[in-house]
C-alpha positions in Angstrom: -0.1 0.0 0.1 3.0 2.3 0.2 2.9 2.9 -3.4 -0.3 4.7 -2.9 0.8 6.9 -0.2 2.6 10.2 -1.2 4.5 12.5 0.9 3.3 16.0 1.2 5.6 18.8 -0.2 8.0 20.4 2.2 6.0 23.6 2.0 3.2 21.8 4.0 5.5 20.9 7.0 4.3 23.8 9.0 0.7 23.9 7.8 -1.8 22.9 10.5 -4.3 20.2 9.8 -8.0 21.2 9.8 -10.2 20.5 12.9 -13.0 19.0 10.8 -13.1 17.1 7.5 -14.0 18.9 4.2 -17.6 19.5 3.6 -17.3 18.3 -0.1 -20.2 20.1 -1.7 -19.0 23.6 -0.9 -15.6 24.2 0.2 -12.3 26.4 0.1 -9.6 23.7 -0.4 -7.4 23.5 2.6 -3.9 24.5 2.3 -2.6 20.8 2.6 -4.8 19.8 -0.3 -3.5 22.7 -2.5 -0.1 21.7 -1.7 -0.7 18.2 -2.6 -2.5 18.8 -5.8 -0.1 21.5 -7.0 2.7 19.1 -6.6 1.1 16.4 -9.0 -0.3 18.8 -11.7 2.8 18.8 -13.9 3.1 14.9 -13.6 -0.5 14.5 -14.7 0.1 16.8 -17.9 3.2 14.7 -18.6 1.7 11.3 -18.1 -1.6 11.7 -19.7 -1.2 13.7 -23.0 -5.0 12.7 -23.9 -6.2 15.2 -21.3 -5.5 18.1 -23.9 -8.3 16.6 -25.9 -10.8 15.2 -23.1 -10.1 16.6 -19.5 -10.6 14.6 -16.4 -11.4 15.3 -12.7 -8.7 14.4 -10.2 -8.7 14.5 -6.5 -6.4 14.4 -3.5 -7.1 13.2 0.0 -4.8 14.0 2.8 -4.9 11.1 5.4 -3.2 10.4 8.7 -1.4 7.1 9.2 0.8 5.7 11.9 3.8 7.5 10.2 2.2 10.8 9.9 0.3 12.9 7.2 0.4 11.7 3.5 -1.8 12.1 0.6 -3.8 9.9 -1.8 -4.6 10.8 -5.3 -7.4 9.5 -7.7 -9.1 10.2 -11.0 -12.8 9.8 -11.8 -14.0 7.0 -14.0 -11.6 5.5 -16.5 -8.4 7.3 -17.7 -7.0 6.4 -21.1 -9.1 3.2 -21.1 -7.8 2.1 -17.8 -8.9 1.9 -14.2 -5.4 1.3 -12.9 -2.5 3.8 -13.1 0.6 3.6 -10.9 0.3 5.7 -7.7 -3.5 6.4 -8.3 -5.8 4.6 -5.9 -7.7 1.6 -7.5 -11.6 1.5 -8.3 -13.9 0.4 -5.6 -15.2 -2.5 -8.0 -12.8 -3.5 -10.7 -14.8 -4.1 -13.8 -11.9 -4.7 -16.2 -10.7 -7.7 -14.3 -10.5 -10.3 -17.2 -11.2 -13.3 -15.0 -14.1 -11.4 -13.1 -17.8 -11.9 -13.3 -18.5 -8.6 -15.0 -16.3 -9.2 -18.1 -17.7 -12.9 -18.3 -21.2 -11.5 -18.5 -20.3 -8.6 -20.7 -18.9 -10.9 -23.3 -22.0 -13.1 -23.2 -24.1 -9.9 -24.0 -21.8 -9.1 -26.7 -22.1 -12.5 -28.1 -25.9 -12.1 -28.2 -25.5 -8.8 -30.1 -23.4 -10.7 -32.7 -26.1 -13.4 -33.1 -28.7 -10.6 -33.5 -26.6 -9.0 -36.1 -26.0 -12.2 -38.0 -29.7 -13.2 -38.0 -31.0 -9.9 -39.5 -34.8 -9.2 -39.4 -35.9 -12.3 -41.2 -36.5 -14.6 -38.1 -38.8 -12.2 -36.2 -39.4 -14.8 -33.4 -35.7 -15.6 -32.8 -34.7 -11.9 -32.8 -37.2 -11.2 -30.2 -36.2 -14.2 -28.1 -32.5 -13.0 -28.2 -33.4 -9.3 -27.5 -35.4 -10.2 -24.4 -32.5 -12.6 -23.2 -30.1 -9.6 -23.9 -32.3 -7.2 -21.9 -32.6 -9.7 -19.0 -28.9 -10.3 -19.0 -28.1 -6.5 -19.0 -30.4 -5.8 -16.1 -29.2 -8.5 -14.2 -25.5 -7.5 -14.7 -26.5 -3.9 -13.8 -28.0 -5.0 -10.5 -24.9 -7.0 -9.9 -22.7 -4.1 -10.2 -25.0 -2.0 -7.9 -25.0 -4.8 -5.3 -21.1 -5.3 -5.4 -20.3 -1.5 -5.1 -20.2 -1.6 -1.4 -19.3 1.7 0.0 -17.7 2.0 3.5 -17.8 4.8 6.2 -15.5 5.6 9.0 -17.4 3.2 11.3 -16.6 0.4 9.1 -20.3 0.1 7.9 -21.1 -0.8 4.4 -24.1 0.0 2.1 -24.1 -1.0 -1.6 -25.4 1.5 -4.2 -29.0 0.0 -4.3 -29.2 0.6 -0.5 -27.8 4.0 -0.8 -30.1 5.1 -3.6 -33.2 3.3 -2.6 -35.3 6.4 -1.8 -33.5 8.6 -4.5 -34.4 9.5 -7.8 -31.6 8.9 -10.4 -30.8 11.8 -12.8 -31.7 11.2 -16.4 -29.1 10.4 -19.1 -29.1 12.1 -22.3 -30.8 9.2 -24.0 -33.5 9.4 -21.5 -34.0 13.0 -22.0 -34.4 12.4 -25.6 -36.9 9.7 -25.1 -38.8 11.9 -22.5 -38.5 9.2 -19.9 -39.1 10.0 -16.2 -36.7 9.7 -13.2 -36.9 6.4 -11.5 -36.7 6.0 -7.6 -34.0 3.9 -6.4 -32.0 3.3 -9.5 -28.4 4.6 -9.1 -27.0 6.6 -11.9 -24.3 5.0 -14.2 -20.8 5.7 -12.9 -22.0 6.1 -9.4 -19.0 5.3 -7.1 -16.4 5.9 -9.7 -15.9 9.6 -8.9 -12.7 10.7 -7.0 -14.2 11.2 -3.7 -15.8 7.8 -3.1 -12.5 6.2 -4.5 -10.3 8.1 -2.1 -12.5 7.6 1.0 -13.0 3.9 0.2 -9.2 3.3 0.0 -8.6 5.1 3.1 -11.0 3.1 5.2 -10.2 0.0 3.7 -6.4 0.5 4.8 -7.2 2.0 8.3 -6.2 5.7 7.3 -8.0 8.5 8.9 -9.2 11.1 6.2 -8.1 14.8 7.1 -9.2 17.0 4.2 -10.0 16.5 0.5 -10.1 18.3 -2.7 -11.1 17.7 -6.5 -9.7 19.7 -9.3 -10.0 19.5 -13.2 -7.1 18.8 -15.6 -7.1 19.2 -19.3 -9.5 20.3 -21.8 -13.0 21.5 -20.9 -16.0 19.7 -22.3 -18.1 21.5 -24.8 -21.4 21.4 -22.8 -20.0 22.1 -19.3 -17.6 24.6 -18.0 -14.3 23.4 -16.6 -11.2 25.4 -16.1 -7.8 23.4 -15.9 -6.3 23.5 -12.4 -9.5 24.9 -10.8 -11.1 23.2 -7.7 -14.6 21.8 -7.6 -17.1 20.5 -5.3 -18.4 16.9 -5.5 -21.3 16.5 -7.6 -24.9 16.3 -6.2 -26.6 13.7 -8.3 -24.0 10.8 -8.4 -21.9 11.7 -5.1 -24.0 13.3 -2.6 -26.0 10.2 -1.6 -22.8 8.1 -1.5 -20.8 10.6 0.3 -23.6 11.3 3.0 -23.1 7.7 3.9 -19.4 7.5 3.6 -18.8 10.6 5.8 -21.0 9.3 8.8 -18.6 9.2 11.7 -16.4 11.9 10.6 -16.2 15.3 12.3 -17.4 17.3 8.9 -17.5 21.0 8.4 -21.0 22.5 8.3 -22.0 23.6 5.0 -20.5 27.3 4.9 -23.7 28.5 3.2 -25.8 28.0 6.2 -24.1 30.6 8.3 -23.7 32.8 5.3 -27.3 32.9 4.7 -28.2 33.7 8.3 -26.0 36.7 8.1 -27.3 37.8 4.8 -30.9 37.5 6.0 -30.2 40.5 8.3 -29.1 42.7 5.4 -32.5 42.8 3.3 -33.6 46.2 2.6 -37.4 47.3 1.8 -37.4 49.5 -1.1 -41.2 49.7 -1.4 -44.3 48.1 0.1 -48.2 48.5 -0.1 -51.2 46.1 0.2 -50.4 44.5 -3.2 -46.6 44.5 -3.6 -43.3 44.7 -1.8 -39.9 45.5 -3.4 -36.8 44.5 -1.6 -33.1 44.6 -2.1 -31.9 41.1 -1.7 -28.3 40.6 -0.3 -25.9 38.0 -2.0 -25.8 34.7 -0.1 -29.6 34.5 0.6 -31.9 32.0 -1.1 -35.1 33.2 -2.6 -37.2 30.2 -1.3 -36.5 27.7 1.3 -33.9 25.0 0.2 -33.5 21.4 1.4 -31.3 22.4 4.5 -33.5 23.0 7.5 -33.2 26.2 9.4 -31.7 28.2 6.5 -33.4 31.5 6.1 -34.6 32.7 2.6 -36.3 35.7 1.1 -39.6 34.2 1.6 -39.1 33.3 5.4 -37.8 36.9 6.1 -40.6 38.4 4.0 -43.2 36.5 6.2 -41.8 38.3 9.2 -41.6 41.6 7.5 -44.9 41.6 5.8 -47.3 39.4 7.7 -50.3 38.8 5.7 -53.1 36.0 5.5 -52.5 35.9 1.6 -48.9 36.6 1.2 -46.2 37.2 0.6 -45.7 35.2 -2.5 -42.6 34.8 -4.5 -43.1 35.9 -8.1 -39.5 35.4 -9.4 -36.2 34.3 -8.1 -32.6 35.4 -7.8 -29.9 32.8 -7.4 -28.7 32.5 -3.8 -25.5 34.5 -4.6 -27.0 37.0 -6.9 -28.1 40.4 -5.0 -30.5 43.1 -6.0 -34.1 44.1 -6.7 -36.9 41.4 -6.2 -40.6 42.2 -6.3 -43.0 40.0 -4.1 -46.8 39.8 -4.3 -48.9 40.5 -1.2 -52.0 38.6 -2.6 -53.1 36.2 -5.3 -54.5 38.8 -7.6 -51.3 40.8 -7.5 -49.4 37.4 -7.9 -51.3 36.3 -11.1 -50.7 39.9 -12.5 -47.0 40.0 -12.0 -46.7 36.4 -13.3 -48.3 37.4 -16.6 -46.0 40.4 -16.9 -42.8 38.3 -16.3 -44.2 35.6 -18.8 -45.1 38.3 -21.5 -42.0 40.2 -20.9 -43.8 43.3 -19.7 -41.2 43.6 -17.0 -37.7 44.8 -17.7 -34.6 43.5 -15.8 -31.1 44.9 -15.9 -28.3 43.3 -14.2 -24.7 44.2 -13.6 -21.7 41.8 -13.5 -18.1 42.0 -13.1 -16.3 39.6 -15.5 -12.8 38.1 -14.5 -10.9 39.1 -17.8 -10.2 42.6 -19.1 -12.0 44.1 -21.9 -9.0 43.7 -24.2 -9.0 39.9 -23.6 -12.8 39.4 -24.0 -12.5 39.8 -28.0 -16.2 40.7 -28.0 -18.0 43.5 -29.5 -18.8 46.3 -26.9 -22.5 45.5 -27.5 -24.2 42.4 -28.6 -26.5 39.4 -28.0 -25.6 36.0 -26.7 -27.9 33.0 -27.4 -27.0 29.7 -26.0 -29.4 27.0 -25.3 -29.3 25.7 -21.6 -30.4 22.7 -19.7 -29.6 21.1 -16.2 -26.6 19.0 -16.1 -28.3 15.8 -15.2 -25.2 14.4 -13.3 -24.0 17.7 -11.5 -26.9 19.7 -10.5 -27.3 22.6 -9.8 -25.0 23.4 -12.7 -26.6 24.2 -16.2 -25.0 23.2 -19.5 -25.2 24.3 -23.1 -26.9 21.6 -25.1 -28.1 22.3 -28.7 -30.1 19.1 -28.6 -32.0 19.3 -25.2 -31.5 22.9 -24.1 -34.0 25.7 -24.3 -33.3 29.0 -26.0 -31.6 31.5 -23.7 -30.9 35.0 -25.1 -29.1 37.8 -23.3 -28.4 41.3 -24.6 -25.2 42.8 -23.0 -23.0 46.1 -23.1 -19.4 46.2 -21.8 -19.3 49.3 -19.7 -15.8 49.8 -18.4 -12.8 48.1 -16.7 -12.5 48.3 -12.9 -10.0 47.4 -10.4 -12.0 44.1 -9.7 -13.0 43.2 -13.1 -14.8 44.3 -16.4 -18.3 45.8 -15.6 -20.9 44.5 -17.9 -24.6 45.3 -18.3 -26.9 42.5 -19.0 -30.7 42.5 -20.1 -31.9 39.0 -20.3 -34.8 38.3 -22.8 -35.4 34.8 -21.3 -35.1 33.6 -17.6 -33.3 30.4 -17.7 -31.6 29.0 -14.5 -28.1 30.5 -14.3 -28.4 32.1 -17.5 -26.2 35.1 -17.0 -23.6 33.0 -15.3 -23.3 30.4 -18.3 -23.6 33.0 -20.9 -20.5 35.0 -19.2 -18.4 31.9 -18.6 -18.9 29.8 -21.8 -16.6 30.0 -24.6 -19.3 30.7 -27.0 -20.6 33.6 -24.7 -18.4 36.2 -23.2 -15.8 33.8 -22.5 -15.0 34.9 -18.9 -16.6 33.9 -15.6 -18.3 36.4 -13.4 -16.1 37.2 -10.6 -16.7 35.0 -7.5 -18.8 32.4 -9.5 -17.8 29.1 -7.7 -20.0 27.0 -10.1 -18.4 28.2 -13.3 -15.4 30.3 -12.5 -13.5 30.8 -9.3 -13.9 31.7 -5.6 -14.1 35.2 -4.3 -15.7 37.0 -1.4 -19.1 37.0 -3.2 -20.7 36.6 -6.8 -20.3 39.9 -8.4 -23.8 39.7 -10.1 -26.4 42.2 -9.1 -30.0 42.8 -10.2 -29.6 46.6 -10.6 -32.9 47.5 -12.0 -36.5 46.0 -12.2 -39.5 47.6 -13.8 -43.4 46.4 -13.8 -46.8 47.6 -14.0 -48.6 47.9 -10.6 -51.3 45.1 -10.5 -53.8 47.2 -8.8 -53.1 50.9 -10.0 -51.7 50.2 -13.4 -48.9 52.6 -12.6 -45.5 52.0 -14.3 -43.0 51.3 -11.6 -39.1 51.2 -11.8 -36.8 50.3 -8.9 -33.0 50.5 -8.9 -30.2 49.3 -6.6 -26.8 50.2 -6.7 -24.3 47.4 -6.3 -22.0 47.8 -3.4 -18.8 46.8 -5.1 
C-alpha cells in the first residue's frame, strides 16, 4: 500500500491540519490539499497527453497514518481506457478484471449482439427471443454491479449502491432526456461510485487511514457542454456523489455547510425599497436563497418576508434570484397581484437589468462592446445545480449585453436577459461561445471570491392594482 501513499511537499510541513473534514459540496480547499494537488499537476500533464483533448477530474485526500500525514490521489472513472495507473488508488469495483464476473457476463451479452446482427430481421421470433435474453442479462448485470459497489464509512459500515439510492431519484441520461423518460426512484445513476471522492475515501477506510481533508480539481480540456477550467477546484457532484458521500462521511467530524451561516448573516441585510397592500420590493443581499432549500433552518427571502410583511394571503414569491445574486426583487402580497405580476414576467412586460463583473479585462474578451448571446441551456443531469449548453436538449436562452468599463476588480458588464433560464447570465458569461469569462466569484463556473459579483440593478413592472409603471433601482456595493 506504500505505493499509494505520497509524501506531502515540504512547504506543507508547517501547515496545521484542519479541525474538521472537508464539507465536499461547498468548500475552500485546505492548504494541505492545495499543496498536494499542485505537486502532481505537472506530472499529470506529462503522463496523460490525452487530457489535452478530453479532460478529467482528479482528487487528493490527505490522510493520517501511523507514520504521519500523507496524501492519496485519484481520477474519476476511467483514464485512457484503464482503471489502474501507478500511484492512483484503485477503483472500488474493478470492472476490467479479465477473470471477473463482469467481463464474463459482458462477453456473453456481446455474443448475443453478434447473434442478433447475423440473423438479421428475417427470423422475427428468434430476434425477439434474443433481445429479451439480452435485456434480462443486461439488467441482471447492472444490478450485480450496484450490489457489489459496497461503500464504507468511518465506522466500518457498508452499504451497496442499491441501498444508498433506495429512496433517491436517479438523474436522467441524455438518451432518457431524448426519449422523455421520467426519473426512477431507487436506481443509481451510471458511474456512481467511480468519482474521485468515493474512491479516495473507500481506499482510506479499507486501509485504516484517517481522512483529514480532500479536494477535487479539473485537468485538461473543458467539455463543450459544461464549463471546466484546468487546475480549478470543484465540489463533489450532487446527483452521483452526494447520496454516496452522505453515507461515507458518517462518523467523521465534518465542516458545516458554509452556506448556512452565510445565509443567516445575509438575512439580516435585506432592505425594503417599497411596500403596499399589493406588492413589496426588496433589495436582496448576496448569499440568501429566494425560497427555502433542502437544508433545515436556512433563512430565505420568503421566510424573512413573512416576518416583514405578515399577511393571510402573502407574501408570494413571483420570481427568483440565485442565492449568490443580489439586487431587486418584487413580491406579491395577494393572489391577484401574484397572477398579474406572473403574466408580466411571462409576456416580458417586466424589464430586468443586471450588472456583473467579469474576470478578464476588456482587451482579452475579444467581443463587440454591445451584442446578443444566444446559447441553449438545460440542467446538467449528473451535476446539479449546474447548467450546461446543449443544442439538442437545451431551451433557448438570450441575453443582450453591453461592456461598460474596466474596474479594479473586473470588467463591468450590463446584461438585459430576454429569457429567464436558470444560471443564464452565469453560463452566458463563462462559456467560450458567450463572453468567454466567468463572473468574478462564481464558484460553479469560475473561481471563488468574497461573493458572486452579479447584481439585479433594475426592475420595472406595472403595478397590479393601480396600473402605474414602476421602476426600482439598486446600486451594487462593489
